[in-house]
NULUMDREN-431848 format. One record per residue (C-alpha): x, y, z. Coordinates in steps of 0.5 Angstrom, whole numbers, plus 500, padded with zeros to 3 digits. Last residue first. Layout:
NULUMDREN-431848
- c1/c2/c3
- X/Y/Z
...
//
This chain:
NULUMDREN-431848
- c1/c2/c3
- 493/106/691
- 487/105/695
- 482/104/690
- 485/098/687
- 484/095/694
- 477/094/693
- 477/091/686
- 483/087/688
- 479/084/693
- 473/082/689
- 478/079/683
- 481/075/689
- 475/072/692
- 473/070/685
- 479/067/683
- 480/063/690
- 474/059/687
- 480/055/683
- 486/059/682
- 490/055/676
- 484/052/672
- 480/058/674
- 485/063/670
- 485/058/664
- 477/058/664
- 478/066/665
- 482/066/658
- 477/061/655
- 471/065/657
- 474/071/653
- 478/077/657
- 483/078/651
- 490/076/649
- 489/069/651
- 496/064/652
- 501/070/654
- 495/073/657
- 494/067/662
- 501/070/665
- 498/076/666
- 492/074/670
- 497/069/674
- 502/075/676
- 495/079/678
- 493/073/682
- 500/072/685
- 500/079/688
- 493/078/691
- 495/072/694
- 502/076/697
- 498/081/700
- 499/088/697
- 504/094/698
- 509/091/693
- 504/091/688
- 505/098/688
- 511/097/683
- 506/096/677
- 508/090/673
- 509/090/665
- 509/083/662
- 512/082/655
- 508/076/651
- 510/079/644
- 502/081/644
- 504/085/650
- 502/083/657
- 499/088/663
- 499/089/670
- 496/093/676
- 493/098/672
- 490/105/673
- 495/109/677
- 502/106/674
- 509/106/677
- 513/101/673
- 516/095/672
- 519/091/666
- 519/083/664
- 521/081/658
- 518/075/654
- 514/070/657
- 513/062/658
- 508/059/662
- 508/052/665
- 504/052/671
- 510/052/676
- 515/055/671
- 511/061/670
- 509/061/678
- 517/061/680
- 519/066/674
- 514/071/676
- 516/070/683
- 523/071/682
- 522/078/678
- 517/080/683
- 522/080/689
- 528/083/686
- 525/088/681
- 520/089/685
- 524/091/691
- 528/096/687
- 522/099/684
- 519/100/691
- 525/103/694
- 525/108/688
- 518/110/688
- 519/111/696
- 525/115/694
- 521/120/690
- 515/120/694
- 519/121/700
- 523/127/697
- 516/130/695
- 513/130/702
- 520/133/705
- 520/138/700
- 512/140/701
- 513/140/708
- 519/145/709
- 526/142/710
- 529/143/716
- 529/135/718
- 533/133/712
- 529/126/710
- 531/119/711
- 528/113/708
- 530/107/712
- 529/100/709
- 528/094/714
- 528/087/711
- 535/086/711
- 538/093/713
- 537/098/708
- 539/105/708
- 536/110/703
- 538/118/704
- 536/125/702
- 541/130/703
- 542/136/708
- 544/132/714
- 540/133/721
- 535/127/720
- 528/126/719
- 526/118/719
- 521/115/714
- 521/107/716
- 519/102/710
- 518/095/713
- 519/088/710
- 519/085/703
- 512/085/701
- 511/092/704
- 509/095/710
- 510/103/711
- 512/106/717
- 512/114/719
- 506/115/715
- 506/120/710
- 504/127/711
- 496/129/710
- 496/133/703
- 496/141/704
- 489/144/702
- 490/152/700
- 483/152/702
- 481/156/695
- 486/151/691
- 483/145/694
- 476/148/693
- 477/149/686
- 480/142/685
- 474/139/688
- 469/143/684
- 473/140/678
- 473/133/680
- 466/133/681
- 464/128/676
- 470/124/679
- 467/123/686
- 460/122/683
- 463/116/679
- 467/114/685
- 460/113/689
- 457/109/684
- 462/104/684
- 463/104/691
- 456/102/691
- 450/106/694
- 445/103/699
- 449/105/705
- 449/112/704
- 456/115/702
- 460/121/705
- 467/122/701
- 472/126/705
- 477/130/703
- 482/132/708
- 480/131/715
- 484/137/718
- 485/142/713
- 478/141/711
- 474/138/705
- 467/135/705
- 464/131/699
- 457/129/699
- 452/123/697
- 446/123/700
- 442/120/706
- 448/119/711
- 446/118/718
- 447/110/718
- 454/111/716
- 459/110/710
- 466/114/709
- 470/114/703
- 477/118/705
- 480/121/699
- 488/121/698
- 490/126/693
- 492/126/686
- 485/128/684
- 485/125/677
- 489/119/679
- 483/117/684
- 485/114/691
- 481/111/696
- 482/110/704
- 476/107/707
- 472/108/713
- 470/103/717
- 462/100/717
//
């Protein structure tokens, strides 16, 4: 089974979940080259592995401080729903964002140190994702609401660690800007999920029946897929 990248807010670092036939017990390894690696036996679930990881948060934080661990740098490119984000280093002393149709360039001063570069990349990427979400996801919500006969209040976008979306009692919907990094069918699932909350404010049988009436059997696959991907962000 291939390695899988996961993310836990309490640790705030990317973690590699690794499974292979030789692993007999849960363990956590930390190194400057590999980062944080969670070794998981095949007979344990991702949920059990995640619980073990969270239970050892304090130990991990101490080890990171001891090793003076440096997180892995951003990739050179990042695919999002509306195109590709490119991270480039430039000679200028100012961070920049440039967009050319479906290509977005985040430009960082070449001479900055690693920490400042990564901090700037995260800040500008969040700005890019929010801008793209406000445009793309606003239209998508309106389209799906009109198609399936839903009405909703205000629509907002935030960078969140624990939720893909939420719906208030006033039917105001909030969506996570990280949705821009997911496949479209999962984005639609989250939107439909929140639109159904404009009718049912809980996860009752009636709520899931409404979701199923729109998505059919795909609802189950989307729930499973999203549960896996939610560990990545």
